[in-house]
N, CA, C and O atoms as a printed pandas DataFrame, in Angstrom:
     atom_number atom_name residue_name chain_id  residue_number  x_coord  y_coord  z_coord
0              1         N          MET        A               1  -15.103   14.955  -31.360
1              2        CA          MET        A               1  -15.703   15.850  -30.983
2              3         C          MET        A               1  -16.682   16.387  -32.076
3              4         O          MET        A               1  -16.727   15.784  -33.148
4              5         N          ALA        A               2  -17.337   17.301  -31.904
5              6        CA          ALA        A               2  -18.746   17.501  -33.095
6              7         C          ALA        A               2  -18.063   19.013  -33.254
7              8         O          ALA        A               2  -17.692   19.738  -32.331
8              9         N          THR        A               3  -18.001   19.281  -34.664
9             10        CA          THR        A               3  -18.430   20.435  -35.138
10            11         C          THR        A               3  -19.286   21.274  -35.924
11            12         O          THR        A               3  -20.041   20.733  -36.732
12            13         N          THR        A               4  -19.276   22.320  -35.820
13            14        CA          THR        A               4  -20.393   22.967  -36.087
14            15         C          THR        A               4  -19.704   24.561  -36.682
15            16         O          THR        A               4  -19.063   25.385  -36.030
16            17         N          SER        A               5  -20.084   24.600  -38.034
17            18        CA          SER        A               5  -20.125   25.770  -38.903
18            19         C          SER        A               5  -20.893   26.825  -38.373
19            20         O          SER        A               5  -22.097   26.649  -38.189
20            21         N          ILE        A               6  -20.078   28.443  -37.968
21            22        CA          ILE        A               6  -20.925   29.519  -37.416
22            23         C          ILE        A               6  -20.210   30.776  -38.216
23            24         O          ILE        A               6  -19.105   30.825  -38.755
24            25         N          ARG        A               7  -21.294   31.822  -38.091
25            26        CA          ARG        A               7  -20.864   33.320  -38.626
26            27         C          ARG        A               7  -20.432   33.879  -37.482
27            28         O          ARG        A               7  -20.975   33.721  -36.389
28            29         N          LEU        A               8  -19.221   34.699  -37.747
29            30        CA          LEU        A               8  -18.603   35.552  -37.049
30            31         C          LEU        A               8  -18.253   36.911  -37.279
31            32         O          LEU        A               8  -18.039   37.107  -38.475
32            33         N          ASP        A               9  -18.144   37.726  -36.704
33            34        CA          ASP        A               9  -17.370   39.049  -37.105
34            35         C          ASP        A               9  -16.394   38.879  -37.604
35            36         O          ASP        A               9  -15.575   38.173  -37.016
36            37         N          GLU        A              10  -16.015   39.537  -39.096
37            38        CA          GLU        A              10  -14.609   39.396  -39.669
38            39         C          GLU        A              10  -13.822   40.067  -38.601
39            40         O          GLU        A              10  -12.888   39.492  -38.042
40            41         N          ASP        A              11  -14.141   41.119  -38.351
41            42        CA          ASP        A              11  -12.916   41.346  -37.247
42            43         C          ASP        A              11  -12.363   40.673  -36.254
43            44         O          ASP        A              11  -11.151   40.774  -36.060
44            45         N          LEU        A              12  -13.290   39.745  -35.334
45            46        CA          LEU        A              12  -12.778   38.975  -34.430
46            47         C          LEU        A              12  -11.999   37.750  -35.327
47            48         O          LEU        A              12  -10.979   37.201  -34.911
48            49         N          VAL        A              13  -12.434   37.524  -36.197
49            50        CA          VAL        A              13  -11.513   36.208  -36.605
50            51         C          VAL        A              13  -10.264   36.936  -37.360
51            52         O          VAL        A              13   -9.281   36.199  -37.437
52            53         N          GLU        A              14  -10.119   38.078  -37.864
53            54        CA          GLU        A              14   -8.990   38.828  -37.941
54            55         C          GLU        A              14   -8.303   38.589  -37.080
55            56         O          GLU        A              14   -7.272   37.940  -37.263
56            57         N          LYS        A              15   -8.753   39.143  -35.617
57            58        CA          LYS        A              15   -7.590   39.418  -34.428
58            59         C          LYS        A              15   -7.408   37.997  -33.877
59            60         O          LYS        A              15   -6.557   37.674  -33.048
60            61         N          ALA        A              16   -8.436   37.083  -34.518
61            62        CA          ALA        A              16   -7.714   35.712  -33.801
62            63         C          ALA        A              16   -6.879   35.284  -34.581
63            64         O          ALA        A              16   -6.101   34.552  -33.968
64            65         N          THR        A              17   -6.591   35.380  -35.822
65            66        CA          THR        A              17   -5.955   34.771  -36.873
66            67         C          THR        A              17   -4.122   35.306  -36.038
67            68         O          THR        A              17   -3.193   34.645  -35.574
68            69         N          ILE        A              18   -4.376   36.800  -36.223
69            70        CA          ILE        A              18   -3.360   37.248  -35.851
70            71         C          ILE        A              18   -2.496   36.763  -34.311
71            72         O          ILE        A              18   -1.377   36.325  -34.045
72            73         N          ILE        A              19   -3.689   37.115  -33.564
73            74        CA          ILE        A              19   -2.827   36.432  -32.003
74            75         C          ILE        A              19   -2.824   34.808  -32.253
75            76         O          ILE        A              19   -2.227   34.045  -31.494
76            77         N          GLY        A              20   -3.457   34.428  -33.247
77            78        CA          GLY        A              20   -3.143   33.176  -32.682
78            79         C          GLY        A              20   -2.099   32.335  -33.563
79            80         O          GLY        A              20   -1.693   31.195  -33.333
80            81         N          LYS        A              21   -1.749   33.231  -34.687
81            82        CA          LYS        A              21   -0.390   32.722  -35.122
82            83         C          LYS        A              21    1.039   33.412  -34.313
83            84         O          LYS        A              21    2.187   33.203  -34.704
84            85         N          ALA        A              22    0.758   34.071  -33.389
85            86        CA          ALA        A              22    2.193   34.692  -32.285
86            87         C          ALA        A              22    2.192   33.715  -31.567
87            88         O          ALA        A              22    3.245   33.208  -31.179
88            89         N          LEU        A              23    0.609   33.103  -31.138
89            90        CA          LEU        A              23    0.751   31.949  -29.903
90            91         C          LEU        A              23    0.909   30.806  -30.656
91            92         O          LEU        A              23    1.128   29.846  -29.917
92            93         N          HIS        A              24    0.887   30.510  -31.854
93            94        CA          HIS        A              24    1.243   29.243  -32.556
94            95         C          HIS        A              24   -0.027   28.407  -32.143
95            96         O          HIS        A              24    0.026   27.284  -31.642
96            97         N          ARG        A              25   -1.565   29.349  -32.518
97            98        CA          ARG        A              25   -2.379   28.629  -32.492
98            99         C          ARG        A              25   -3.295   28.528  -33.749
99           100         O          ARG        A              25   -3.222   29.518  -34.476
100          101         N          THR        A              26   -4.024   27.681  -34.102
101          102        CA          THR        A              26   -4.877   27.960  -35.717
102          103         C          THR        A              26   -5.901   29.187  -35.106
103          104         O          THR        A              26   -5.927   29.668  -33.974
104          105         N          THR        A              27   -6.606   29.451  -36.121
105          106        CA          THR        A              27   -7.799   30.713  -35.478
106          107         C          THR        A              27   -8.661   30.264  -34.911
107          108         O          THR        A              27   -9.185   30.902  -33.998
108          109         N          PRO        A              28   -9.175   28.778  -35.333
109          110        CA          PRO        A              28  -10.209   28.062  -34.683
110          111         C          PRO        A              28  -10.045   28.260  -32.977
111          112         O          PRO        A              28  -10.809   28.807  -32.181
112          113         N          LYS        A              29   -8.699   27.571  -32.758
113          114        CA          LYS        A              29   -7.841   27.176  -31.427
114          115         C          LYS        A              29   -7.765   28.340  -30.908
115          116         O          LYS        A              29   -7.613   28.330  -29.687
116          117         N          GLN        A              30   -7.825   29.506  -31.484
117          118        CA          GLN        A              30   -7.470   30.947  -30.576
118          119         C          GLN        A              30   -8.824   31.109  -30.304
119          120         O          GLN        A              30   -9.064   31.277  -29.109
120          121         N          ILE        A              31  -10.020   31.110  -31.243
121          122        CA          ILE        A              31  -11.296   31.457  -30.709
122          123         C          ILE        A              31  -11.658   30.402  -29.500
123          124         O          ILE        A              31  -12.052   30.739  -28.383
124          125         N          GLU        A              32  -11.468   29.206  -29.902
125          126        CA          GLU        A              32  -12.056   28.104  -28.645
126          127         C          GLU        A              32  -11.430   28.804  -27.294
127          128         O          GLU        A              32  -12.104   28.952  -26.275
128          129         N          HIS        A              33   -9.795   29.296  -27.437
129          130        CA          HIS        A              33   -8.956   29.702  -26.041
130          131         C          HIS        A              33   -9.880   30.873  -25.384
131          132         O          HIS        A              33  -10.109   31.045  -24.187
132          133         N          TRP        A              34  -10.381   31.688  -26.579
133          134        CA          TRP        A              34  -10.936   32.901  -26.036
134          135         C          TRP        A              34  -12.455   32.606  -25.136
135          136         O          TRP        A              34  -12.767   33.079  -24.043
136          137         N          ALA        A              35  -13.186   31.729  -25.950
137          138        CA          ALA        A              35  -14.441   31.445  -25.260
138          139         C          ALA        A              35  -14.023   30.702  -23.930
139          140         O          ALA        A              35  -14.532   31.104  -22.884
140          141         N          LYS        A              36  -12.892   29.363  -23.884
141          142        CA          LYS        A              36  -12.405   28.840  -22.577
142          143         C          LYS        A              36  -12.605   29.653  -21.605
143          144         O          LYS        A              36  -13.345   29.378  -20.661
144          145         N          ILE        A              37  -11.942   30.794  -21.729
145          146        CA          ILE        A              37  -11.440   31.653  -20.860
146          147         C          ILE        A              37  -12.525   32.803  -20.508
147          148         O          ILE        A              37  -12.511   33.463  -19.469
148          149         N          GLY        A              38  -13.372   32.914  -21.449
149          150        CA          GLY        A              38  -14.743   33.903  -21.183
150          151         C          GLY        A              38  -15.528   33.140  -20.202
151          152         O          GLY        A              38  -15.710   33.530  -19.049
152          153         N          GLU        A              39  -16.089   31.806  -20.790
153          154        CA          GLU        A              39  -16.650   30.616  -19.600
154          155         C          GLU        A              39  -15.910   30.661  -18.189
155          156         O          GLU        A              39  -16.456   30.668  -17.085
156          157         N          ILE        A              40  -14.674   30.689  -18.444
157          158        CA          ILE        A              40  -14.466   30.358  -16.680
158          159         C          ILE        A              40  -14.788   31.827  -15.979
159          160         O          ILE        A              40  -15.605   32.003  -15.075
160          161         N          MET        A              41  -13.851   32.975  -16.684
161          162        CA          MET        A              41  -14.544   34.174  -15.673
162          163         C          MET        A              41  -15.617   34.390  -15.830
163          164         O          MET        A              41  -15.743   35.203  -14.915
164          165         N          GLU        A              42  -17.032   34.303  -16.476
165          166        CA          GLU        A              42  -18.291   34.384  -16.139
166          167         C          GLU        A              42  -18.632   33.590  -14.951
167          168         O          GLU        A              42  -19.344   34.038  -14.052
168          169         N          ASP        A              43  -18.095   32.345  -14.949
169          170        CA          ASP        A              43  -18.514   31.277  -13.794
170          171         C          ASP        A              43  -17.965   31.411  -12.338
171          172         O          ASP        A              43  -18.325   30.815  -11.323
172          173         N          ASN        A              44  -16.681   32.664  -12.568
173          174        CA          ASN        A              44  -15.877   32.712  -11.483
174          175         C          ASN        A              44  -15.475   34.268  -11.579
175          176         O          ASN        A              44  -14.346   34.683  -11.841
176          177         N          PRO        A              45  -16.711   35.115  -11.297
177          178        CA          PRO        A              45  -15.929   36.966  -11.829
178          179         C          PRO        A              45  -15.144   37.345  -10.695
179          180         O          PRO        A              45  -14.596   38.444  -10.770
180          181         N          ASP        A              46  -14.981   36.681   -9.687
181          182        CA          ASP        A              46  -14.275   37.358   -8.530
182          183         C          ASP        A              46  -13.027   36.705   -8.904
183          184         O          ASP        A              46  -12.080   37.228   -8.317
184          185         N          LEU        A              47  -12.684   35.725   -9.690
185          186        CA          LEU        A              47  -11.051   35.609   -9.865
186          187         C          LEU        A              47  -10.585   36.316  -10.816
187          188         O          LEU        A              47  -11.148   36.564  -11.882
188          189         N          PRO        A              48   -9.031   36.833  -10.286
189          190        CA          PRO        A              48   -8.450   37.364  -11.470
190          191         C          PRO        A              48   -7.732   36.833  -12.980
191          192         O          PRO        A              48   -7.186   35.730  -13.016
192          193         N          TYR        A              49   -7.772   37.464  -13.852
193          194        CA          TYR        A              49   -7.289   36.842  -15.094
194          195         C          TYR        A              49   -6.093   35.979  -14.982
195          196         O          TYR        A              49   -5.960   34.855  -15.467
196          197         N          GLU        A              50   -5.220   36.666  -14.264
197          198        CA          GLU        A              50   -4.001   35.709  -14.071
198          199         C          GLU        A              50   -4.151   34.546  -13.592
199          200         O          GLU        A              50   -3.483   33.639  -14.089
200          201         N          PHE        A              51   -5.076   34.258  -12.490
201          202        CA          PHE        A              51   -5.406   33.036  -11.734
202          203         C          PHE        A              51   -5.904   32.112  -12.735
203          204         O          PHE        A              51   -5.531   30.939  -12.761
204          205         N          VAL        A              52   -6.656   32.552  -13.483
205          206        CA          VAL        A              52   -7.486   31.728  -14.627
206          207         C          VAL        A              52   -6.639   31.514  -15.217
207          208         O          VAL        A              52   -6.460   30.297  -15.171
208          209         N          ARG        A              53   -5.711   32.119  -15.986
209          210        CA          ARG        A              53   -4.798   31.914  -16.854
210          211         C          ARG        A              53   -3.616   30.818  -16.357
211          212         O          ARG        A              53   -3.293   29.889  -17.096
212          213         N          GLN        A              54   -3.088   30.990  -15.217
213          214        CA          GLN        A              54   -2.300   30.132  -14.402
214          215         C          GLN        A              54   -2.943   28.505  -14.326
215          216         O          GLN        A              54   -2.330   27.440  -14.403
216          217         N          ALA        A              55   -4.519   28.783  -14.132
217          218        CA          ALA        A              55   -4.987   27.136  -13.866
218          219         C          ALA        A              55   -5.333   26.560  -14.916
219          220         O          ALA        A              55   -5.552   25.349  -14.880
220          221         N          ILE        A              56   -5.486   27.386  -16.273
221          222        CA          ILE        A              56   -5.627   26.872  -17.637
222          223         C          ILE        A              56   -4.130   25.755  -17.681
223          224         O          ILE        A              56   -4.165   24.534  -17.833
224          225         N          ILE        A              57   -2.779   26.697  -17.481
225          226        CA          ILE        A              57   -1.781   25.804  -17.807
226          227         C          ILE        A              57   -1.797   24.941  -16.939
227          228         O          ILE        A              57   -1.692   23.773  -17.312
228          229         N          SER        A              58   -1.928   25.226  -15.554
229          230        CA          SER        A              58   -1.560   24.035  -14.581
230          231         C          SER        A              58   -2.596   22.692  -15.016
231          232         O          SER        A              58   -2.234   21.539  -14.780
232          233         N          LYS        A              59   -3.549   22.914  -15.491
233          234        CA          LYS        A              59   -4.503   21.520  -15.955
234          235         C          LYS        A              59   -3.614   21.220  -17.110
235          236         O          LYS        A              59   -3.362   20.019  -17.013
236          237         N          ALA        A              60   -3.011   21.711  -18.158
237          238        CA          ALA        A              60   -2.847   21.726  -19.088
238          239         C          ALA        A              60   -1.283   20.665  -18.820
239          240         O          ALA        A              60   -1.191   19.622  -19.468
240          241         N          GLU        A              61   -0.207   21.047  -17.881
241          242        CA          GLU        A              61    0.730   20.594  -17.068
242          243         C          GLU        A              61    0.344   19.143  -16.309
243          244         O          GLU        A              61    1.106   18.182  -16.415
244          245         N          LYS        A              62   -0.746   19.074  -15.631
245          246        CA          LYS        A              62   -0.936   18.000  -15.024
246          247         C          LYS        A              62   -1.440   16.818  -16.200
247          248         O          LYS        A              62   -1.235   15.614  -16.048
248          249         N          GLU        A              63   -2.004   17.304  -17.164
249          250        CA          GLU        A              63   -2.759   16.108  -18.284
250          251         C          GLU        A              63   -1.490   16.046  -19.420
251          252         O          GLU        A              63   -1.740   15.647  -20.557
252          253         N          ALA        A              64   -0.272   16.419  -19.084
253          254        CA          ALA        A              64    0.764   16.178  -19.871
254          255         C          ALA        A              64    1.638   15.639  -19.089
255          256         O          ALA        A              64    2.667   15.317  -19.682
256          257         N          GLY        A              65    1.616   15.359  -17.684
257          258        CA          GLY        A              65    2.445   14.208  -16.750
258          259         C          GLY        A              65    3.738   15.379  -16.266
259          260         O          GLY        A              65    4.886   15.026  -15.998
260          261         N          LYS        A              66    3.247   16.806  -16.231
261          262        CA          LYS        A              66    4.677   17.435  -15.823
262          263         C          LYS        A              66    4.691   17.916  -14.686
263          264         O          LYS        A              66    5.617   18.708  -14.514
264          265         N          LEU        A              67    3.801   17.701  -13.530
265          266        CA          LEU        A              67    3.637   18.241  -12.416
266          267         C          LEU        A              67    4.924   17.563  -11.613
267          268         O          LEU        A              67    5.470   16.478  -11.814
268          269         N          GLU        A              68    5.201   18.544  -10.675
269          270        CA          GLU        A              68    6.318   17.806   -9.452
270          271         C          GLU        A              68    5.895   18.606   -8.196
271          272         O          GLU        A              68    5.517   19.775   -8.117
272          273         N          PRO        A              69    6.075   17.577   -7.144
273          274        CA          PRO        A              69    5.445   17.718   -5.829
274          275         C          PRO        A              69    6.047   18.907   -5.459
275          276         O          PRO        A              69    7.214   19.179   -5.740
276          277         N          TYR        A              70    5.049   19.865   -4.634
277          278        CA          TYR        A              70    5.700   21.116   -4.102
278          279         C          TYR        A              70    5.813   20.589   -2.746
279          280         O          TYR        A              70    5.157   19.730   -2.157
280          281         N          LYS        A              71    6.971   21.434   -2.335
281          282        CA          LYS        A              71    8.368   21.190   -0.964
282          283         C          LYS        A              71    8.179   22.191   -0.038
283          284         O          LYS        A              71    8.817   23.238   -0.151
284          285         N          PHE        A              72    7.345   22.014    0.922
285          286        CA          PHE        A              72    7.393   23.173    1.885
286          287         C          PHE        A              72    8.269   23.520    2.413
287          288         O          PHE        A              72    9.187   22.721    2.228
288          289         N          GLY        A              73    8.679   24.691    3.300
289          290        CA          GLY        A              73    9.970   25.007    4.005
290          291         C          GLY        A              73   10.831   24.968    3.175
291          292         O          GLY        A              73   12.001   25.192    3.487
């Protein structure tokens, strides 16, 4: 993955540092997380935030091989 240096508002970086620390993410990873959510929300404006959040979690679980078959009834 290529990296690029960019200038960001100091308040955004400070908030990302605080939230990232609470969620065990680095500041850059927290900003990437917010960007991913923003991109998904813009591409799917009718989806509620909680649905998008659960979709991201589900994808991570799938990639980690932690899915269980759903049993109907």
